[in-house]
C-alpha positions as MATLAB code, in Angstrom:
seq = 'MLFTIRDFTRLRQYSHIVWDIDRTITDENGALSEEVAAKIINLALNERVFHSFITGRDADWMKVKVIDRLIPFFKFNDVRGRLDFYGEVGSVIQRVSDDGTVTERFDSEIENHPLKMNANGVRDKLRALVYDPEKLESFNGRKLEAAEEVIYDANECGFVIDRTKHVAPICHPYIWATSKKAFATFEKIRNKEGYFNDFDQDPYAERLRSMITTEGFSDQVDIEVIGTAINIVPKLNGLKLGKSWATGKALMHIWEQKIGKNEISLDQVIAGTISAGDGRADLDFTKPMFPEAIARDLKRNRVDIIFVGGELDLPKVGSADYSLRENIIIQATGQGTLAVNARERRISWQDAMGARVISEVLDYLKMWGHFREF';
ca = [
       0.000    0.000    0.000;
       1.426    3.378   -0.984;
      -0.523    5.313    1.659;
      -2.344    4.874    4.914;
      -5.469    6.637    6.170;
      -4.786    7.710    9.715;
      -8.387    8.383   10.700;
     -11.266    7.181    8.517;
     -13.793    9.064   10.646;
     -12.322   12.423    9.562;
     -12.741   11.740    5.853;
     -15.446   13.933    4.337;
     -16.501   15.226    0.926;
     -14.103   17.745   -0.561;
     -14.755   20.564   -3.002;
     -11.385   22.325   -2.874;
      -7.781   21.098   -2.824;
      -4.830   23.255   -1.792;
      -1.728   21.948   -3.558;
       1.929   22.236   -2.758;
       3.730   21.591   -6.042;
       7.446   20.805   -5.925;
       8.005   17.124   -4.977;
       4.291   16.755   -4.204;
       2.756   16.643   -7.685;
       5.852   16.968   -9.878;
       7.474   14.282  -12.031;
      11.130   13.273  -12.255;
      11.819   16.363  -14.387;
      10.418   18.751  -11.800;
       7.274   19.625  -13.782;
       3.645   18.908  -12.956;
       3.012   15.178  -13.415;
       0.808   14.654  -16.469;
      -1.015   11.832  -14.710;
      -1.867   14.040  -11.740;
      -2.669   16.976  -14.043;
      -5.211   14.859  -15.927;
      -6.919   13.910  -12.670;
      -6.963   17.536  -11.478;
      -8.643   18.614  -14.732;
     -11.099   15.727  -14.442;
     -12.047   16.637  -10.865;
     -12.584   20.262  -11.845;
     -14.680   19.281  -14.857;
     -16.854   16.492  -13.457;
     -16.953   17.045   -9.687;
     -16.542   20.855   -9.965;
     -13.657   20.817   -7.492;
     -11.604   24.004   -7.028;
      -7.792   23.785   -6.991;
      -5.389   26.308   -5.435;
      -1.712   25.837   -6.305;
       0.575   27.449   -3.720;
       4.348   27.366   -4.031;
       7.381   29.216   -2.775;
       8.715   29.163   -6.341;
       8.502   32.248   -8.544;
       5.826   33.106  -11.100;
       7.998   32.192  -14.100;
       8.572   28.711  -12.659;
       4.852   28.331  -11.992;
       4.030   29.215  -15.583;
       6.570   26.863  -17.162;
       6.297   23.911  -14.793;
       2.581   23.993  -13.963;
       0.358   26.304  -16.003;
       1.899   25.473  -19.381;
       1.455   21.780  -18.556;
      -2.256   22.263  -17.848;
      -3.249   24.521  -20.744;
      -2.944   21.852  -23.514;
      -5.423   19.528  -21.788;
      -8.784   18.995  -23.425;
     -11.465   21.076  -21.691;
      -8.876   23.192  -19.825;
     -10.696   26.345  -20.875;
     -13.880   24.989  -19.295;
     -12.207   24.613  -15.894;
      -9.603   27.400  -15.784;
     -11.896   29.409  -13.516;
     -11.565   26.645  -10.924;
      -7.761   26.770  -10.927;
      -5.859   29.473   -9.030;
      -2.092   29.912   -8.940;
      -0.127   31.554   -6.129;
       3.624   32.039   -6.627;
       6.057   33.112   -3.938;
       3.685   31.695   -1.311;
       0.745   33.848   -2.318;
       2.595   37.097   -2.972;
       2.254   36.786   -6.745;
      -1.202   35.817   -8.028;
      -1.554   34.372  -11.527;
      -4.650   33.867  -13.666;
      -5.177   32.342  -17.120;
      -7.415   34.186  -19.615;
      -9.606   32.490  -22.205;
      -6.920   32.948  -24.878;
      -4.282   31.257  -22.709;
      -2.555   34.464  -21.627;
      -1.125   34.277  -18.114;
      -1.355   37.490  -16.106;
       0.185   38.181  -12.721;
      -0.131   40.752   -9.984;
       1.237   41.289   -6.507;
      -1.021   40.838   -3.513;
      -1.984   44.261   -2.217;
      -0.582   43.563    1.256;
       2.980   43.150    0.028;
       2.970   45.553   -2.936;
       5.093   48.089   -1.027;
       6.652   45.837    1.593;
      10.268   46.695    2.570;
      11.529   43.259    1.449;
      10.046   43.688   -2.016;
      11.217   47.314   -2.274;
      14.743   46.551   -0.924;
      14.288   49.171    1.781;
      17.541   49.895    3.643;
      19.276   47.453    1.302;
      17.675   44.424    2.949;
      17.797   42.281   -0.217;
      21.394   43.324   -0.952;
      22.535   42.324    2.533;
      20.713   38.994    2.348;
      22.154   37.981   -1.015;
      25.679   38.670    0.268;
      25.319   35.601    2.517;
      25.098   33.143   -0.409;
      26.478   32.675   -3.909;
      25.140   35.511   -6.076;
      24.528   34.653   -9.756;
      25.084   38.289  -10.750;
      28.674   38.026   -9.509;
      29.365   34.664  -11.159;
      30.063   33.669  -14.744;
      27.124   31.969  -16.445;
      28.159   28.538  -17.682;
      27.990   28.238  -21.465;
      29.460   24.776  -21.845;
      33.093   25.845  -22.113;
      35.935   23.671  -20.885;
      36.573   24.165  -17.194;
      39.924   24.875  -15.587;
      41.212   22.504  -12.924;
      39.977   24.606   -9.974;
      36.626   25.432  -11.523;
      33.263   23.778  -11.060;
      29.698   24.488  -12.085;
      26.842   24.964   -9.641;
      23.176   25.106  -10.666;
      20.147   26.923   -9.317;
      16.567   25.629   -9.167;
      15.857   26.953  -12.666;
      18.641   24.774  -14.113;
      20.968   27.709  -14.821;
      24.664   26.939  -14.329;
      27.346   29.225  -12.876;
      31.116   28.803  -12.733;
      32.935   29.125   -9.431;
      36.678   28.940   -8.863;
      37.519   27.820   -5.339;
      40.929   29.529   -5.579;
      39.398   32.923   -6.462;
      35.968   32.972   -4.842;
      35.729   33.189   -1.084;
      32.913   30.885   -0.029;
      29.985   32.877    1.417;
      28.758   32.316    4.956;
      25.879   30.160    3.696;
      27.895   28.399    0.985;
      25.525   25.480    0.145;
      23.018   28.004   -1.230;
      22.573   30.293   -4.216;
      20.442   33.450   -4.438;
      17.138   33.064   -6.336;
      17.244   36.008   -8.744;
      13.730   35.312  -10.026;
      12.009   36.084   -6.728;
      10.322   39.498   -6.674;
       8.499   39.692   -3.332;
      10.069   37.003   -1.163;
      13.771   36.157   -1.058;
      15.155   32.638   -1.227;
      18.402   30.825   -0.520;
      18.114   27.844   -2.881;
      20.062   24.692   -2.252;
      22.789   24.376   -4.873;
      22.050   21.625   -7.383;
      24.084   19.529   -9.787;
      23.559   19.259  -13.546;
      20.806   16.673  -13.067;
      18.938   18.940  -10.668;
      19.723   17.001   -7.502;
      20.869   18.600   -4.274;
      22.473   17.293   -1.107;
      20.451   16.685    2.016;
      22.063   18.366    4.995;
      21.136   19.969    8.298;
      19.932   23.463    7.408;
      19.524   24.650   10.987;
      23.090   26.051   11.368;
      22.623   28.192    8.253;
      19.162   29.256    9.374;
      20.678   30.438   12.661;
      23.352   32.452   10.827;
      20.621   34.060    8.756;
      18.507   34.852   11.820;
      21.541   36.423   13.488;
      22.135   38.686   10.506;
      18.457   39.710   10.362;
      18.529   40.632   14.058;
      21.866   42.444   13.875;
      20.772   44.529   10.879;
      17.455   45.463   12.505;
      15.220   43.652   10.021;
      13.401   41.456   12.560;
      10.174   43.457   12.320;
      10.155   43.201    8.536;
      11.128   39.626    7.687;
      11.244   36.100    9.056;
      12.583   32.841    7.690;
      11.046   29.523    6.703;
      13.137   26.388    6.251;
      11.825   24.022    3.574;
      13.249   20.905    1.973;
      14.764   22.678   -1.019;
      15.666   26.097    0.379;
      15.432   28.723    3.077;
      12.787   31.340    2.327;
      13.020   34.865    3.695;
       9.414   35.986    3.983;
       7.744   39.341    4.675;
       6.169   40.073    8.038;
       3.018   42.123    8.527;
       1.815   43.198   11.957;
       4.332   40.866   13.558;
       3.211   37.786   11.589;
       5.198   36.132    8.821;
       3.450   35.608    5.501;
       3.812   31.912    4.816;
       1.580   29.122    3.609;
      -0.933   29.764    6.403;
      -1.417   33.283    5.062;
      -1.586   32.087    1.442;
      -4.134   29.385    2.310;
      -6.334   31.939    4.032;
      -6.117   34.142    0.935;
      -7.076   31.211   -1.324;
     -10.040   30.250    0.849;
     -11.290   33.838    1.035;
     -10.978   34.212   -2.742;
     -13.079   31.119   -3.386;
     -15.664   32.152   -0.792;
     -15.996   35.761   -1.910;
     -15.244   35.632   -5.637;
     -16.031   32.107   -6.842;
     -18.995   30.918   -4.755;
     -20.475   34.007   -3.154;
     -20.615   34.880    0.541;
     -24.400   34.594    0.523;
     -24.344   31.013   -0.782;
     -22.398   29.233    1.959;
     -20.352   30.176    5.018;
     -16.573   30.381    5.215;
     -16.744   27.540    7.749;
     -18.265   25.354    5.040;
     -15.516   26.310    2.584;
     -12.859   25.360    5.150;
     -14.637   22.090    5.956;
     -14.781   21.228    2.263;
     -11.057   21.784    1.737;
      -8.170   19.314    1.909;
      -4.509   20.066    1.249;
      -1.510   18.117   -0.015;
       2.203   18.557    0.608;
       5.503   16.857    1.267;
       7.385   19.028    3.760;
       7.266   20.639    7.154;
       6.301   24.054    5.737;
       3.298   22.499    3.968;
       1.732   21.673    7.323;
       0.993   25.395    7.537;
      -1.761   24.733    4.984;
      -3.650   23.145    7.862;
      -3.890   26.362    9.901;
      -5.111   29.079    7.497;
      -4.718   32.679    8.588;
      -7.570   35.191    8.323;
      -8.136   38.825    9.329;
      -9.023   39.023   13.010;
     -12.567   40.248   12.345;
     -13.256   37.078   10.358;
     -11.190   34.606   12.380;
     -12.993   35.289   15.654;
     -16.333   34.158   14.212;
     -15.067   30.885   12.727;
     -16.140   27.607   14.283;
     -13.600   25.613   12.254;
     -10.098   26.686   11.299;
      -8.288   23.478   10.401;
      -7.610   21.942    7.000;
      -6.525   18.299    6.898;
      -3.531   17.354    4.763;
      -2.419   14.488    2.553;
       1.275   14.142    3.386;
       3.496   12.499    0.769;
       6.943   13.267    2.169;
       9.125   11.161    4.438;
       9.515   11.022    8.191;
      12.533   13.340    8.033;
      10.334   15.957    6.335;
       8.053   16.198    9.385;
       8.504   18.364   12.507;
      10.870   16.850   15.045;
       9.650   15.609   18.402;
       9.612   18.511   20.835;
       9.568   21.191   18.125;
       7.085   24.060   18.280;
       5.074   22.765   15.328;
       5.148   19.082   16.247;
       1.402   19.132   17.017;
       0.673   19.876   13.351;
       1.344   16.205   12.651;
      -2.157   15.598   14.021;
      -3.594   17.309   10.934;
      -2.261   14.595    8.626;
      -5.221   12.496    7.521;
      -3.559   10.481    4.748;
       0.164    9.706    4.763;
       2.559    8.076    2.328;
       3.933    4.827    3.722;
       7.279    5.283    1.994;
       7.465    1.538    1.416;
       7.905    1.741   -2.363;
       7.807   -1.127   -4.839;
      10.056   -2.978   -7.261;
       9.319   -2.365  -10.940;
      10.277   -5.085  -13.409;
      11.112   -4.114  -17.004;
      11.047   -7.434  -18.843;
      12.111   -5.943  -22.160;
      15.283   -4.427  -20.711;
      15.688   -7.199  -18.123;
      15.933   -4.556  -15.440;
      14.506   -4.185  -11.940;
      14.227   -0.718  -10.415;
      13.016    0.757   -7.150;
      10.058    3.159   -7.148;
       9.626    5.394   -4.125;
       6.175    5.600   -2.578;
       6.213    9.369   -2.177;
       5.200   12.458   -4.120;
       3.074   12.411   -7.262;
       2.891    8.626   -7.445;
       1.124    8.512   -4.094;
      -1.053   11.540   -4.862;
      -2.321    9.848   -8.026;
      -3.488    6.803   -6.073;
      -4.980    8.886   -3.265;
      -7.070   10.829   -5.786;
      -8.286    7.564   -7.305;
      -9.241    6.249   -3.864;
     -11.077    9.394   -2.772;
     -12.950    9.624   -6.060;
     -13.913    5.940   -6.033;
     -15.494    6.330   -2.580;
     -17.345    9.516   -3.447;
     -15.252   11.980   -1.484;
     -15.423   14.752   -4.089;
     -18.379   16.988   -4.844;
     -19.273   20.562   -5.760;
     -19.666   23.149   -2.979;
];
């Protein structure tokens, strides 16, 4: 079995799915899995299910890796109004018009935020802690010298570094994400194939926190450690804008703009929502953030999650967010299977995580009638 249901009694009928993307519904090439994409389109078309895609990645990545993969599907135009796209964890909102044009805008709350505007040089000081693509030579395939090597960012762009000439930055396993416009991100350095090393990110997170405090930016930004990077996120009124904030925005948008506030309550929208993710930061989907005037009247403020990461991707015992594990309703077993290719006489291992598990979970929930229109 690729997944286990932790509490059958909590299963309900769902009309909205909040999706993490990277390593949750992506294929081996880092793009939206076609198999999962087909099922998302089908759910939107036949069960009238809404889908909100929320990622820390930038808008350009969202367009290439997700939106452009969905547009060619038959009947996409019939369901595009049920698909919403939130880059940079909700800071950049994207929509698809009837002619396939993708538009984007910044959320009004962060339009003039100090992190976006580089107030007091905050972005400049942050990028000095990691490898900066603007100070490196772009790799064009030339022959490398003995001391040179190529590092890659998340967008598959290569840069040449010379260990004898470049002093390693304080947070040397990371590279600055130049494509981010509202947030800031230290991306894990990748190799040519797009793989990165797994390592303890906490020491680098502490160095970053120290710099933020020393420079007096603590009231403006906070950090969020995820599997692929460290995000530096805006703060508003003392609260960091992460996936909790983005989920609240997505739920409010569906309630106010898609369904109508007079049709159902926000509590019903929350109850009809399930999320899916693979990392610790994705558990924030389960505790959506709303304006105080709205939050105080809610009877329900929890969204269950389908978790398709590994045990190491979950909060550690004793950590502040350990209790969020309780919001996992379906979890990947991680057991995997052996795949036999008779033609090539080859046996390979297939992990039971990510899109492969999501595909089967969707089949299961649909088979048992767990999807319906609001």
